[in-house]
N, C-alpha and C positions, 0 to 999 in steps of 0.2 A: 615578486611582491604581489600578494593576494589582495584583491579589491573586494570590499564589502559594500553592497548597495542597500541603503536604508531609505525608503521613499525615493526621492529624486536625487539624493546625495550619495556619493561614493567616498569610501574611506579606505585607507591602507590598513591592513591588519597590524602592521608594525606600529601604528598610532595607538593601539589599545594597550592599556595597562594589564596587570595580571588578572584583575577581576573581569575586565572586558573580554580577555582571552578565554576565561572560564565560561562566561556567558555564551560566547561564540561556539565553544566546544559543545556546550549543552544544546544549543540550537541545532548544530550539525547532527548530533546524536539523535535528537527528536525527529529531524527531517528524514534521517535514514530509517528510523523505526516506522514512520508514517508510510514510507515507500514499501517497506517489508509488509506492513499490515494491508496496504492496498493490493499488493501482489498476492498475499495469502487469501484475501477476500475474493479476488478474481478466480483463483484456483478452486476455492471452495464453492463458488457459484457455478463454475463449470461442472464440478462433480455433482452438485445438487441437481442441475439441469439434466445431467445424464441419468441420475437415479429416477427423476420424474418421468423421463422418456421411457425408461425400462418399466416403470410401474404402469404407465399408460398401456404399453405393449402387453403386459401381463393381464391387465384388466380386459383388454380387447380380445386377447386369445382365450381367456376364460369364458367370456360371453359367447364366443364363437364355438366353444366346446373343443378347443385345441389343446387343452391341458390334460 
């Protein structure tokens, strides 16, 4: 029996009608997508920071005449 918490109240999923179950399914889908987007954002930020670091290293090497 799955419990759903809304605010301070808990409800059993079995209490929901068809429309309520559809809304719950939509909420779960959206929550999963949000997690996917957050994970993708973290990965892209790591890649961006890596490219920034390499760019800085290239600029410093060029100024030092190491290219």
